[in-house]
C-alpha positions in Angstrom: -12.5 -10.1 -6.6 -9.5 -8.2 -7.2 -9.9 -8.5 -10.3 -13.4 -6.6 -10.7 -12.1 -4.1 -8.4 -9.1 -3.1 -10.4 -11.4 -3.0 -13.3 -13.8 -0.9 -12.2 -10.6 1.7 -10.6 -9.5 1.2 -14.1 -12.8 3.4 -14.7 -12.5 5.5 -12.1 -9.7 6.3 -13.4 -10.6 7.0 -16.8 -13.4 8.7 -16.3 -11.2 12.1 -13.9 -10.7 14.6 -16.6 -14.3 14.2 -17.4 -16.1 14.6 -14.4 -16.9 17.9 -14.6 -15.4 19.7 -11.1 -13.0 19.0 -8.6 -14.9 17.1 -6.2 -16.7 14.8 -8.5 -12.6 14.2 -10.0 -12.0 14.1 -5.9 -15.1 11.5 -5.2 -13.4 8.7 -8.5 -9.6 9.2 -6.6 -11.2 8.6 -3.2 -12.8 5.5 -4.9 -9.9 4.9 -6.6 -7.7 4.4 -3.9 -10.4 2.7 -1.4 -10.8 -0.2 -4.7 -6.8 -0.3 -5.3 -6.2 -1.1 -1.9 -8.7 -3.4 -1.2 -7.7 -4.7 -4.6 -3.4 -5.4 -2.9 -4.7 -6.7 0.7 -6.6 -9.7 -1.7 -4.1 -10.4 -3.4 -1.0 -9.8 -0.9 -3.2 -12.1 1.5 -3.5 -14.8 -1.7 0.5 -14.7 -2.6 0.5 -15.7 1.1 -1.6 -19.0 0.8 -0.1 -20.3 -2.1 3.6 -20.1 -0.9 5.6 -22.3 1.0 5.5 -21.1 3.9 9.9 -21.1 3.7 9.7 -19.0 1.1 7.2 -16.4 2.2 9.9 -14.0 3.1 11.1 -14.3 -0.8 7.8 -13.7 -1.6 6.9 -10.4 -0.1 10.9 -9.2 -1.1 9.7 -9.5 -4.5 6.2 -8.1 -4.3 7.9 -5.2 -2.4 10.4 -4.8 -5.6 7.7 -5.0 -8.1 5.3 -3.0 -5.7 7.3 0.0 -4.8 10.7 -0.7 -6.8 9.5 -0.1 -10.0 7.4 3.5 -8.6 10.2 5.8 -9.8 10.3 4.5 -13.4 6.8 4.8 -13.6 6.5 8.2 -12.3 9.5 9.2 -15.1 7.1 7.3 -17.6 4.0 9.3 -16.9 5.4 12.5 -16.4 6.8 12.3 -19.6 3.1 11.2 -21.0 1.5 14.3 -19.8 4.6 16.3 -20.9 3.7 15.4 -23.9 -0.3 14.4 -23.7 -1.4 16.6 -20.9 -2.8 15.8 -18.3 -6.8 15.2 -20.0 -4.9 12.3 -22.1 -3.0 11.3 -19.3 -6.0 9.6 -17.0 -7.7 8.4 -19.6 -4.8 6.3 -21.3 -4.2 5.0 -18.3 -7.4 3.6 -17.0 -7.0 1.9 -20.9 -3.3 0.3 -19.7 -4.8 -0.7 -16.8 -8.1 -2.1 -18.3 -6.0 -3.8 -20.9 -3.9 -5.2 -18.3 -6.2 -7.1 -16.2 -8.2 -8.2 -19.5 -5.0 -9.9 -20.1 -4.3 -11.5 -17.1 -8.5 -12.7 -16.9 -7.7 -14.2 -20.0 -5.0 -16.4 -18.0 -6.5 -19.9 -17.1 -4.3 -20.1 -14.1 -4.4 -16.6 -12.7 -8.6 -16.6 -13.2 -8.6 -19.9 -10.4 -5.4 -18.1 -8.7 -5.9 -17.9 -4.8 -9.3 -20.6 -5.0 -9.8 -22.7 -2.4 -9.8 -25.9 -5.3 -6.3 -26.3 -5.8 -3.5 -25.5 -2.6 0.4 -24.7 -3.4 2.0 -28.6 -3.6 4.4 -27.2 -0.6 1.0 -26.2 1.6 -0.4 -29.9 0.9 -0.8 -31.9 4.0 0.3 -36.1 3.9 -2.3 -37.9 2.9 -4.2 -38.8 5.3 -3.6 -35.6 7.9 -6.4 -34.3 6.9 -8.8 -35.1 9.7 -6.8 -38.5 9.9 -7.5 -39.6 14.2 -5.1 -41.8 15.8 -6.7 -45.2 16.3 -5.2 -47.7 18.9 -2.3 -50.6 17.8 -4.0 -53.9 16.9 -4.3 -56.1 19.7 
């Protein structure tokens, strides 16, 4: 579900320079931001449900480092690309790179199954017989 939102987000980003004005471009960027927020919430929730409770703090630290810590590097790289290619070429390039990254992730079975209810993380499983078990009285 989140990957589908991110793919639509990539299309919105790639089309920005070809939409013919500020209002359609703003609408595409609004959709981009909304889809980004939607997908991020789903992914963070799936990661938190997957991780063992004792590792949630470390997981959130890694996710924040990946999301926020790399931001200055990505802004620097984007600035260089815009300087050399111009903003009209940057948007389709960025949308294409986003779509390719999502397609590569979707080619991995482990990513497609991530967050599904079929297989929880080994650290989150209940002991055998614990789910819905009712204590029976000891034999007399």
